[in-house]
Every structure is written in C-alpha cells, then in structure tokens.
N, C-alpha and C positions, 0 to 999 in steps of 0.2 A: 729800527723800530718797526713793528708790524703796522700794516695799513689799517685805517679806520674801518674799512669795509672790504669785502671780497670784490664786490662790484658796485660801481656808481653808475646809474642810468640817468641820462639827462633827457627829460621829456617823458610824457605819459600818454602819448597817442598810440596809434596802431603798432608802432615798433616798440616803444618803451614799455607799454603795458604787457605785451606778449613776453618780452624778455624778462620783465620783473617777475611774472608768474612762473615761467619755466625755470629760471635760475634760482629763485627762492625755494621753489618746490624741490630742486635738486640739492638743497642744503646750503646754498651760498648766503652770506650776509649781504643783503641788498639794500641800497639806498636809492630812492628815486627823487631827483630834484626837478620840480615843476615850477615854471615861472608864474603860472596863473593861480587863481584861488580854487577852493573847493566850492562846488555848486550843488544845488538840490532844488526840489520843487518849491521850497519856501524862500529861496534866494534868487531864482531865475529872474532876469530883468523883464519887466512888464510895462513900466511907466516910462515916458520919454526921459524923465530925469534919472532913471536907474543907470547902473554902470554897464552900458552897452559896449563901450569901446576900450580896447587896449591900445595904448600909445607908447611905442618903443622909445620915444624921445622923452617922455615923462611918465614912467610906469608907476611912480609913487602916487601921483594924483589920478592916474587913468589906467587901472588894471581891470578892465571889464571883459565882457563875453567875446566880442569879435575883435580880431586884429586885422585891420585894413592897411595894406601897404600900397601906395600909389607911385608907380614909376612911369616913365614915358611910354605911352601906348599899351601899358599893362597894369591892371590893379589886381591885387591878390587878397583873398579873404581867408583867414585862418581862425581856428578856435584858440582860446586861452584859458586853461583850467585843467584840473585833474580829470583826465580822460581825453585831453588833446582834441584832435579833429573829430572824434566821435561825438563830442558835445554839439557840433554845429553841422554835421553831415546829414544827408538825406536817407540814411539807414541802409543804403543799397550795398549788398554783399554778394558780389558776383566774381567768378573766375575770369581772368584774362583769357582771350581766345588763344587757342593752341599755337597758331602761327605767330603770335606776338614774340615767341621765343626763338623763332627760326634764325634770326640774325640780330646782332647788336648786343648780345648778352655773352658773358663768359660761358665756356662750354659745359661747366658743371651745373648751370641753371637752365633747366628744361621744364617744359610743361609737365612731363611725366614725374620729374623729381619733386615738383611742388604739389602734385595731386594729394598725397596724404596730408600735407600741411593745410591745403585748402579745406579738406574734409574736417580737420581738427578745428580750424577757425570757425567753420559753419556750426560745428557742434557747440563750441564755447559761446558763440553769439546767438544760438537758438534761432537760426534763420528760417524764414518761411515766406511765401508770396502772400499777397493780400487775398483772402478768400474771395472766390468769384461772386458770392452773394453780397460782398461788401465793396465792390468796385466803385470808386467815385466816378462821376461823369467824365472826368479827364481820361480815365483808362479806356472807356468806351470810345471817346473821340480819337484817341491814339490808334486804337484798333481799326476804326473806320478809315483813318488817314492811311494806314498801311495798305488797306485794300484799294483805296482810290488811287494811290500812286503805283499800283501794280505789284505790290509785295505783301500779299496777305499772309504768306507763310513766314515772313520775317518778324511778325509781331510776337513778343514773348513777355510773359509775366516775369518779374524780377524778384529774387529773394531779398527779404528785408530783415534786419536784425531788430525785429519788433514782436511783441507778444500780441496775439490775436485771440479773440473769443469767437468761435464759430457761431455762437448764438446771437451775436450782435448784428443789427441791420439798421439801415437808414430809415426804414419804415416804422421803427418803434417810436413811442412818444418821447419827445425831447431827446433825440438819440445821442446828442453830444454832451449830455449831462455827465460830469465825471463820476457820478454815483453809479453809472452803468458799467464802469470798469470793474472787472473781477480781480480782487486783490489776493495775492499769495506770496509767500517767501520763495526766493529763487534758491539755487544750489548753494549760494554763499551767504544765505540768511538775510538777504535784503528784500524788503517788501516792494513788490512791483504790481502794477495793474495791467489790464489789457487795453488795447487801442480802441478809443471811441472817436477817432477821426477828428480830433481838435484842430489839426492843421498847424500845430506849433512845433513841429519836429526840430527845426533849425534854431529855435530859441529855447528849447527845453520842454520836455513833455510833462504836463501837469500831473499825470497819473503814473509816471515812470514806466510807460509801456515800452519805451525804446531800450534796447539792450546795449547801452553805452558802456564803455570800457571800465568806468568807475564802479559798475555794478557786477562785473564778472572777473576779467583777468586781474584788474587792480585789487578788487575786493578779495579775491583768492590769495594774491600775493601778500596782502596786508593782514587779513584776518586769519588765514590758515597757515601761512608759511613765514610770518614774522618780518616781512619786508617793511621798511620804513619809508613813508612818503612825506616829503617836506614841500609844501606849496609856497608860492611867492618867493622862490629862489631863482634868480636869473643867472645862468651860467655864462661867464665871459670868456674864460680861457681854460685850456688843458695843457699841463706841462709834465714832462717826465719827472719822477721822483725815485729815490732809492728803493722804495717798495712797490713801484708800479707807476702810478700817475697821481698828480695832484689836480683837483678840479677846483677852479677859483670862481666864486659867484658873488653876487650882491643880493642880500635879502631885503625885501620890502618889509620894514617893521618900524613902528613908532614914528611914522611920517617921514621916513628917510630910507636911503639905501645903505645897508650895513655890510661891508665886505667880510668875506669868510672863505674858508677853503676846507677841503676834505680829501683824504687819500684813499686809494683803492688799488688792488692788484690789477683789476681790469676796469675799463670804462667803456660804456656803450652810449654813443651819441644818438639820440632819438628825438631831436628837437624839430624835425621836419626839414623840408627842402631848404627853407630860408635859414632856420635856426642852426642846424648842424653845419651847414656850409659856412655861415658867418663865424661860428666858433673856431672852425679849422682855419678859415682865412685870417682871423685875428691872431690865433696862436702861431700861425706860420709867419705872418708879417712881423710879429714882435720877437721872433727868434726862439720861441718856445718849442715849436715843432717845425724846424726848418726844412725837413725832408718830406713834408707832405707834397704830393704830386703837383706839378705845375698845371695839371688838368682841373684843380680845384675850382669850382664855380662854373665850369663849362658844361654844355649839354643840357641846359635848363629847358623845361617844357611846360606849357600851360595846359597840356592834355587836350587841346583843341576845344575848350569850353565855349559855348555860344548860346545866347538866349534871344528868342524872338517872341514877344507877346503878340497875340492876335485877338481881335474882338469877334466873338461868335454870338451876335445878337439873336440869330434865328434858332439857336439850339434850345431844345426843351427836353428835359429840364436844363437849367443853365449850368455852365461849367463849374461854378463855385470853386475857384482855385484855393480858397482859404480853408477848405474842408478836405480831410483825408490825408494820408501819408504824403510827404512832399514829392516823392517819385514813386511810381508803382510798376511801370512797364516800359518796354523799349521796342524800337524797330531796328533790327541789327543789319546794318549795311556795311560791316567792317571788311567785306570782301571786295570793296571798290565798285559795287553795283551801281552807284550813282556818280556819274562823271569821273569814274575811276579813282574816287577818293574814299578813304575808309571813314565811315561815319556811323555814329550810334545815337539815334534820336530817342528822346525820352519825354514824358509829360513832366510838368513842373507845377509846384504849388508855392504859396507864400503865406506867412502868418499875417492876419489882420493887424496885429499889434506892431509888427515890424514896419508895415506899410505906413501906419500912423506916425511912427518916429521919422521915417524918411520924408513924409510930407511936411512935417514940422521943420526939419532941418533944411529942406529945399526952399521953404518960404523965408528962412532967415538968411541974412548975409553971412556967408562963410568967412571966418577970420583966418583961414589957412587955405592956400592954394591946393594942398593935398585933399582937404575935405571937399572943396569945390569940384575937383576932378572925380572924387568918389561919388558924390551925388549925381554928377553927370552920367557916370557909368551905370548907376542904379536907376536912373529915371525911367527906364522901360517898365519897371515894376509899378510905376504910377500911371501908366498910359491909360488904364481903364477909368481913371477918375471915379465918378459915382457909379460907373457901370462895371465895377470890378467883378461882380458875379458872372459877367459874360467873357472874362479874359481867360484865354488859354496860354500859359507860359510854355511855349514849345522850347524845349531844352535840347542840347546836343553836346557830345564830345566827339573828338576826331583825332586822327594821328597827325599831329603837326610836325614841323621840321626839327623840333627839339634842339634849336641852335642858339638859345639865349645864354647869356653869361652873367653870373653874379660876381661882384667884386666889391672892394671897399673904396669909397670915394669921399674924400674929406672926412674920414672917420666913420662913415655910415655905409650900411649895406646898399648896394646899387645894382640894378638890373638893366642890362642892355639887351633889348629884344627887338629885332627888326622883323617886321611882318612879311617882308618880301618873299622869303622861301615858303611861307605858310599861307600866302594870300589866296592862291587858287583853292586850297582846301577850305578856308574859312568862307570864301565866296560861294563854294558849293554847298556848304552848310546853310548859309543864309538863303540861297536859292531853293534848297529843299524845304526849308521852313516855310517859305512863301508859297511853295507849291502845295504843301500839306494844308496850310491854312486856307488857301483859295479853293482847293478841291473839297474842303469840308465846310464851305460857305462862311469862311472867316476873313477878316481884314487884317493882314499882317502889319506889324509896326516894327520894321527893322530898326534896331537901336541907332539913334543919331550919332552916338559916340563912335560906332563902327563906320557908318556911312560917311561921316564928315571927317573924323580924325583917325580912323583905323585903330581905335582904342578898344581893348578887350578887358574882361574881368574873369578871373578863374578862382574856384575854390579847390583846385586840384594841382597845386604846383608840384612838379617832379624834377629830379635831377639836381646836379651841383656837386655831388660826391659819387659820381657814377661808378657802377660795378664794371670791372674789366679784368683782363688777364694780366696786365702789367701796369706799372705806374706811368708808362708812356701813353697809355690810353685811358686811364681812369684813376680814381682815388682809393677805391677799396677792391679787394679780390672777391672771389665767389663765396668766401666764408664771411664776408662783411668786414674783414680786418683791414685797417688802414695800412696801405703799403709803407714799409720801413718802420712801423711802430707796432710790434707785437703786444697784444693785450689791449689795443685800442680799436674799437669797432664802431661802425655806423649801421643803424637798423631803422630806417624810415624811408619816406618817399624820395629823399635825396639820392638814394643809391639806384633808383630806377633809371636805366640809361636811355630810355626812349619813351615817347608817348605810347600809351596802351589803348587809348581811344574809348575807354569806358571807365566806370567808377573804380578807382584804384585801391580802395581801402582793404579789400580782401587780399589782394596781391601783396600789398605792403605787410599785412599781418602774416601771410604765408611765408614771405621772405624772412620775417623776424623769427617765426617758428624754426625755419631752417638755420638761421644764424645762431639762435639760442641752443638748438640741438648740437651744433658744432662746438660751442663754448663748453657745454656740459661734457661732451665727449673728451675735450682736451683736459678737463679737470682743473 
C-alpha cells in the first residue's frame, strides 16, 4: 500500500516550518503534526485564567501557550502551538559567529555552507533592526554599558523578525495605541501590522507585527503548496513500515486523547530539543527503532542563558522594560574578552500581563513542586515590585559545556545537568551583569535561584540528537538523517551539537533549509 503522505513533519517550529514550506513547494504531499493549538490575536492568553500553560502530564486539560519543564537545577521554557518556538521567542534573528563551526560539527556543516541559507531565512522572516529613532531606553542603557565596561565597539543592533514603520515614534500622542499600526497583507495574504512597541512579544503581538512562522513559512506551505497542518496531535512514536515509516500520535479531541497513526515515505522530527529526543528515546526503548545511536540524549545545552534584573532608579527617562521589542541589541564578547569566557549580553523586556500572572501564582500556594520551582526561577522578574518601570532585565547567553543528558526515567523525560563544568562561565556572566549594572548606576539583583541553588532557566534548549560524522559520536549525520534509518530526519535545535552562545533560531532555520534542500535533491 502507498504511504498516506510523502513526508510527515512532527512539529512546526523553526525546523518543521522551514521543511514544510520547502518540501511542499517541491511537490511533496506534506503533513505537519503539531501538539499545540492554533493561536492568533483574538485568542492569545491575556487574563490570569486564560490557557497560559502546557502540561505534558495532562495535555487534555492543559494545552496552553508556554510549556515549562522543571528539572534539577534547570528549568526549560518552550512554546506550544502552530509556529512552535517562534510564538514565544524575542524575535531575534542573527547568524551564529563564524568560529562556532570551527569544531564540534561534521565537516560538511560550515559557516560558509550556511550563508545562503541564513540569507534565505532572513528574507523569509523580513528581518530588520529597530529603527534608531525608535530605540527604547533599554537599548540606550545597553550601549552606555558597553562603553563603561570598555567595549564600546562591541555594541550592536540586532536583526528582528518584526515589521517596523519608520514614521512611528515614542513622541507621538498615545504612541502604543494599536491604531498606530500600519496594516497590510504580507506575501502570503495574511494581514499584519507594524510594531507600536506594546511589549507583548513573548505572549503574542496584538497587531501581528511579529513575523512568526505561522505567518510566513507555514502559511506558504499550507496556502500556496497544499501542505496539511493538524494541531493538537501529540506524536509518541515512530516505527518502520513497509512504505517508509508509521508515525503514532494521540489527538486531543472531545476531552480525551484519541490514538491514531499515519504513514509516510519520509519523516522529519522537528519537535525541538526535548520533543524530538523524547520521541526517539521512546521509539528506541520500545524496540521500534532499536538502532538509534546510543548517543541519543547526550550533549544537551542550555546555551548559557542567564538573567539579572537591576534597579536603575536614577535613570531618566525610566527604563520601562514593558515597552518595546523584548530584545533589541547586544554586546558581543563571544571571543572570550571577559574572563576568557564567551558571552553575549542583551537587553531584556517583559510584558506587564505576564508579570501580573506571575505575581498571582507566586502569592498562591503551589500545589505542585514543579510549579513552585518554576515560580522561584522566575521571581527575578518580580524584583521591581511597584518600581518595575526602573528595572533593566540584563540578559545573556554564553557557550556552556553542553554536557547535559536527556533520558527516560520512570516513563517520563528526564534531564541530568551538572553545573560543574559550566560554573565558571555562568559566574562570569553574573559578574559581568553586576559590573554593567553598577557602572550605569543600577543595583543588580542576582537571581536567588542561582546564588543559593545553582538553578537556571533557559528558553534555548539545544542538543540531544546531535549532528556528527558517525553514530559513535551523534544521532544524525550532516544531512540531518538519523543514522541507520534512511528516510528519517531530525531538523530542529536538538541537532545542534554545542552551545552557540547567542539566539539560535536563525541557525536552526538555516540548518533546516540545508536539510530540506538535501531531501529535495534526493527526490
């Protein structure tokens, strides 16, 4: 019997969306299975009682916007919905630094080989920096910080996947009124506005100014090239079948989980560092894919994420972290210029609405130890209290040791992450944040979760299905194909074999462009 589809793609983030568009454009019959729901400006969570959280233990009752996973010493935040991580990220779309690829990658993956793919991703996502006339105060504070620590030339504006109107300014009357957004249809016929600095990037832009994947790659795959996208489908296993592979899932429907399956000649796992790794771990453990490399789950990285809020009472105008794009600029010290550690400092923002939810949950008695740990990890966002307008969330990424291990423990995904090999790097980041805050007349508040418990939180999980030259060293080869299983691919952050030390979404998308091009070439 013929397979149901030519390609089934599991997940719709930066890997899955790219593959869906490229493969459907090439004529393949493509199905995308996404665990989360479809979201839009009319359904984004806004009230404390709205569906904010996804819970992998009870997805029927809890399939909301953020997926928080709490493990010993590490909490991970992911998006859940059509568009994957693009729904909840800070819009930053930057190339990895050239030296990232000098070691740790299979020889076919080089910076030069990814350049055309980086360019195509930038074109598809419509990237641009925040216009200088629209800089929020955080951007100016970051630039001042770069000068005061002796690295004025390391300050750089970052490209964002956001639509901007050059005519908009903070000086106009009621500048954040959504009516100031200039509305127009994008290349795929979807109405989008321009940024009015609402500050809601990570919880969904009210005027659709963010170029999230559901508005471009996925829209093109679905509207122009006939790809089918099924939301609320949680993939559990992949197994070989006579016509390729069988993908087994559970659909959230009518208040329950309904099992189902679909077959395809090729399968692309793009469910993220946790999701794709878990699917392969389960499929291997249950004997469906017994030849998956023993390296599955190894080489996990938090990408060195770290947040230090600081109170800048003396700054005028005030910092106002709830206004403007979530991240706008960086201080690039990825050459080890500070304490010999590779660090990338950024400004940070947070939505007022999200803070209100956190405050409410923090005031309640947590009925789950995981939620209690989560609130503790995020308490730094509450540090400003009623002085929030004066808080600067100094953010950073760094090149950590990438030595975590994902496994299955009592039937659930588990992360073993020991801070020891990354401690000096994270302490250098915390020190640099304190120095930046102090030299710009701020009072840093190093998170107690780190100071006391060495706990971290990351929105940038990488690794678990690492790229390598052989199954002895990784899970997939340089084409994204799973070793020992022709026609089975992985295309997401799980294949990144090391910390890259800055926002990884563009690199993940560029790798997916590379993998999709290879699949198309194979026919």
